[in-house]
C-alpha positions in Angstrom: 130.5 50.7 11.2 130.0 48.2 14.0 132.3 45.2 13.4 129.4 42.8 12.9 127.8 45.0 10.3 131.0 45.4 8.1 131.4 43.6 4.8 133.2 40.3 5.3 136.1 39.6 3.0 137.9 36.4 2.2 141.6 37.0 1.4 142.8 34.7 -1.4 146.5 34.2 -1.4 148.9 34.8 1.5 152.0 36.2 -0.2 154.0 39.2 0.9 151.5 41.8 -0.2 148.6 40.1 1.6 150.6 39.7 4.8 152.3 43.1 4.9 149.7 45.3 3.3 146.2 43.9 2.6 145.5 42.2 5.9 146.9 45.0 8.1 144.8 47.5 6.1 141.6 46.1 7.6 142.7 47.7 10.8 142.2 51.1 9.1 139.1 50.1 7.2 135.7 51.3 8.5 133.3 49.2 6.5 135.1 45.9 5.9 136.7 43.0 8.0 138.6 39.8 7.1 136.5 36.7 7.8 138.2 34.0 5.8 141.5 32.9 4.2 142.3 30.9 1.2 145.8 29.5 0.9 147.9 26.5 -0.4 149.9 26.6 2.9 147.7 25.2 5.7 150.1 25.9 8.5 150.7 29.5 7.4 146.9 30.0 7.1 146.3 28.8 10.6 148.9 31.1 12.0 147.5 34.1 10.1 143.9 33.2 11.0 144.9 33.2 14.7 146.5 36.6 14.4 143.4 38.1 12.9 140.7 36.3 14.8 139.5 34.3 11.8 137.7 31.1 12.6 139.6 27.9 11.9 136.7 26.6 9.8 136.9 29.7 7.6 140.3 28.5 6.2 140.0 27.1 2.7 142.5 25.4 0.3 142.4 26.2 -3.4 140.8 22.9 -4.2 138.0 23.6 -1.6 137.6 27.2 -2.6 134.1 26.7 -4.0 132.9 25.9 -0.5 133.0 29.6 0.4 129.4 29.7 -1.1 128.3 28.0 2.2 129.9 30.7 4.4 127.4 33.5 5.0 130.0 35.7 6.6 131.9 36.0 3.3 130.4 38.7 1.1 133.5 39.5 -1.0 136.8 38.0 -2.0 140.1 39.8 -2.4 142.2 37.9 -4.9 146.0 38.2 -4.7 147.5 35.4 -6.8 149.8 35.2 -9.9 148.2 37.0 -12.8 147.5 33.8 -14.8 145.4 32.5 -11.9 143.1 35.5 -11.7 140.6 34.5 -14.3 139.9 31.1 -12.7 139.3 32.3 -9.2 137.3 35.4 -10.3 134.9 33.2 -12.2 134.8 30.7 -9.3 134.1 33.4 -6.8 131.3 34.8 -8.9 129.7 31.4 -9.3 130.0 31.0 -5.5 127.9 34.2 -5.2 130.6 36.5 -3.9 131.7 40.0 -5.0 135.4 40.3 -6.1 138.3 42.6 -5.7 141.1 41.4 -8.0 144.7 42.7 -8.0 146.0 44.3 -11.2 146.7 43.3 -13.9 143.4 41.6 -13.9 144.4 38.9 -16.3 147.1 38.0 -18.9 145.0 39.1 -21.9 142.1 41.3 -22.9 140.2 38.2 -24.0 140.4 36.7 -20.5 139.6 40.1 -18.9 136.4 40.3 -21.0 135.4 36.8 -20.0 135.9 37.8 -16.4 133.7 40.8 -16.8 131.0 38.8 -18.5 131.1 36.0 -15.9 130.6 38.5 -13.0 127.8 40.2 -15.0 126.1 36.9 -15.5 126.4 36.1 -11.8 125.2 39.6 -10.9 128.4 40.1 -8.8 130.5 43.2 -8.6 134.1 43.0 -9.9 136.6 45.7 -8.9 140.2 45.9 -10.0 142.6 47.0 -7.2 143.9 50.2 -8.8 144.9 51.6 -5.4 146.3 54.8 -6.8 142.9 55.8 -8.0 141.9 56.0 -4.3 145.1 57.6 -3.0 144.7 61.2 -1.9 147.6 62.7 -3.8 146.8 61.0 -7.1 143.2 62.2 -6.6 144.4 65.7 -6.1 146.3 65.6 -9.4 143.1 64.4 -11.1 141.1 67.3 -9.5 143.6 70.0 -10.5 143.8 68.7 -14.1 140.0 68.4 -14.5 139.3 71.8 -12.9 141.4 73.4 -15.6 142.5 76.2 -13.3 146.0 76.0 -14.9 144.8 75.3 -18.4 144.7 72.2 -20.4 147.0 69.2 -19.8 149.4 68.9 -22.7 152.1 66.4 -21.6 152.2 63.6 -19.0 155.5 62.0 -18.1 155.2 58.9 -16.0 158.0 56.6 -14.8 157.8 53.4 -12.7 161.0 51.4 -12.5 162.6 49.0 -10.0 165.3 46.4 -9.9 163.8 42.9 -9.9 166.6 40.7 -8.5 165.3 37.2 -8.0 165.3 35.1 -11.2 162.9 32.5 -9.6 160.2 35.1 -9.1 156.9 34.1 -10.8 156.7 37.6 -12.2 159.7 36.7 -14.5 157.8 33.7 -15.9 155.7 34.6 -18.9 153.2 31.8 -18.3 152.4 33.2 -14.9 152.8 36.9 -15.3 151.8 37.4 -19.0 154.7 39.8 -19.5 157.5 41.6 -17.6 157.7 45.1 -16.3 154.8 46.4 -18.4 151.9 44.6 -16.8 153.4 44.7 -13.3 154.7 48.2 -12.8 154.3 49.9 -16.2 150.5 49.5 -15.9 150.6 52.3 -13.2 152.0 54.8 -15.8 149.4 53.6 -18.3 146.5 53.8 -15.9 147.6 57.1 -14.4 147.7 58.7 -17.9 144.1 57.5 -18.4 142.7 58.5 -15.0 144.4 61.9 -14.9 143.0 62.9 -18.3 139.9 60.8 -18.3 140.6 60.1 -22.0 141.5 56.9 -23.9 144.5 56.9 -26.3 144.0 56.8 -30.1 147.6 56.0 -31.0 150.5 54.1 -29.3 154.2 53.9 -30.1 156.5 51.7 -28.1 159.9 50.2 -27.8 161.2 47.3 -25.7 164.8 46.8 -24.5 166.1 43.8 -22.6 169.7 43.1 -21.4 171.0 40.2 -23.6 172.2 36.9 -22.1 170.7 37.8 -18.6 169.2 35.1 -16.4 166.3 37.3 -15.3 164.8 38.2 -18.6 164.8 35.0 -20.6 161.0 35.0 -20.8 159.8 38.6 -20.2 160.8 42.1 -21.2 163.0 44.3 -19.0 162.3 47.8 -20.1 159.5 49.4 -22.1 159.2 53.0 -23.3 155.8 54.0 -24.7 154.0 57.1 -25.9 150.3 57.6 -26.1 148.4 60.2 -28.0 144.9 61.2 -26.8 142.0 62.8 -28.7 142.5 66.2 -27.0 146.1 66.4 -28.3 147.6 65.3 -24.9 150.7 63.2 -25.2 151.8 60.7 -22.4 155.4 59.5 -22.4 155.9 56.6 -20.1 158.8 54.4 -19.0 159.0 51.2 -17.0 161.7 48.7 -16.2 162.7 45.7 -14.0 166.4 46.7 -14.3 166.7 50.2 -12.8 167.0 51.9 -9.5 163.6 52.5 -8.0 161.7 55.6 -9.1 158.0 56.2 -9.2 157.2 59.7 -10.6 154.2 61.4 -12.3 154.6 64.8 -14.0 151.7 66.7 -15.7 152.4 69.8 -17.7 149.6 72.2 -18.5 149.5 75.6 -20.3 150.2 77.5 -17.1 151.7 75.0 -14.6 153.5 71.8 -14.0 152.5 69.2 -11.4 155.2 66.9 -9.9 154.2 63.9 -7.8 157.1 62.0 -6.4 156.5 58.4 -5.2 153.3 58.6 -7.1 152.8 54.9 -7.3 154.4 53.9 -4.0 152.5 52.7 -0.9 153.4 55.9 0.9 155.7 58.9 0.9 154.0 61.0 -1.8 155.3 64.5 -2.3 153.4 66.9 -4.5 154.5 70.2 -5.9 152.8 72.7 -8.3 154.9 75.1 -10.2 153.2 78.1 -11.8 153.6 81.7 -12.8 152.9 84.2 -10.0 153.2 87.7 -11.6 156.7 87.9 -12.8 157.9 85.2 -10.4 157.8 81.5 -10.5 155.9 80.1 -7.6 156.4 76.5 -6.3 153.6 75.3 -4.0 154.1 72.3 -1.8 150.8 70.5 -1.4 150.5 68.5 1.8 147.6 66.0 2.4 147.0 63.5 5.1 148.6 60.1 4.5 146.0 57.4 4.3 146.3 53.6 3.8 145.6 53.1 0.1 144.6 49.5 0.6 142.1 50.5 3.3 140.7 53.1 1.0 140.1 50.7 -1.9 138.7 48.0 0.4 136.2 50.4 2.0 135.2 51.7 -1.4 134.3 48.2 -2.5 132.5 47.6 0.8 130.5 50.8 0.2 129.6 49.8 -3.3 128.3 46.4 -2.1 126.3 48.0 0.7 124.8 50.7 -1.6 124.6 48.7 -4.8 127.0 51.0 -6.7 129.4 50.2 -9.5 133.0 50.4 -8.3 135.2 53.3 -9.6 137.6 50.8 -11.1 135.5 47.9 -12.4 136.5 45.1 -14.6 136.0 47.3 -17.7 138.8 49.5 -16.4 141.2 46.6 -16.2 140.1 45.3 -19.6 140.9 48.6 -21.2 144.5 48.5 -19.8 144.9 45.1 -21.4 143.7 46.3 -24.8 146.3 49.1 -24.6 149.1 46.9 -23.4 148.5 44.6 -26.3 148.8 47.6 -28.6 152.1 48.5 -26.8 153.6 45.1 -27.5 152.4 45.1 -31.1 153.9 48.6 -31.7 157.2 47.4 -30.1 157.3 44.3 -32.2 156.6 46.1 -35.5 158.4 49.3 -34.7 155.3 51.2 -35.9 152.6 53.3 -34.3 149.4 51.4 -33.6 146.0 53.1 -33.8 143.2 52.5 -31.4 139.4 53.2 -31.9 138.5 56.7 -30.7 136.4 56.6 -27.5 134.1 59.6 -26.9 133.6 61.0 -23.5 135.6 60.7 -20.3 135.9 58.0 -17.7 133.8 55.7 -19.8 135.2 52.5 -18.2 134.9 53.8 -14.6 132.1 54.0 -12.0 131.3 57.0 -9.8 134.3 58.8 -8.3 135.3 57.5 -4.8 134.5 59.4 -1.7 136.9 59.8 1.3 135.7 56.7 3.0 138.5 56.0 5.4 
């Protein structure tokens, strides 16, 4: 689209993800552009604004955030802040008349998530949760193959997302800011992938939490979580996440006639996808190669397209809310050492909007 016709975004928060991924992604976007910044660091904001051609008067502090209502160039806000701050700024953005993209996890509780959904609904503003993997080509290919049923029904999902969180001062290691440890930060990818690959919602959860004793990093939040989810079709998802392991981001799906292995499934780039299946009397291993695309540009353009065409986003606030409901069940199971049942949800993709198109 011509630059002056693209949806204008204000980027709220200038942390590493914003500077290294979100703002650069606008160069790959076709329907969106950055037009404003919101930051608690005025000097940093001025420097970044100059780099991206953003007007000096379109720089806002957190205190003056509500003034974005007076800037007609801003149609949407992309919120990248500590988890505990999401609710406040989503509701403020909605009241200011702006649509919102909010980073995951969308809140620190399902109650707050539901309040965010209701606030945006009351303000007639779109709320999209930034589940970038739902827009990434390789993850979408896994979804396609599973849903087609060419290789039979999915029986088992194994998802792992682990990393080594080294800095004790990180806000992600403070419960009041993060809401939890590895589960809401990186484990949510495994949880969300199990849901979007199958389209189903779990009916039973069993989980365990393990944390290295006497460590400086994990005084407030958990280190490692292992959880299993049972779905109505009989599908089982076994997931693992940690803040104390060598980095690995893998998604495996096993069906009646094949197995799918997606390496770097939840990484920003570097996905490798293999399909193993029977070929006569031989075992065939197919390497699937797709074009690498900027995941952040894909999700930003999807939101822009939804705004322009008055469509519900594929990953709306209801999608993020459901993950919070399930994470609370995971913590409950771990604390009681018992399975936790969840209400049966009929149908598929009930918390999602229309599937995204290849928009970038």
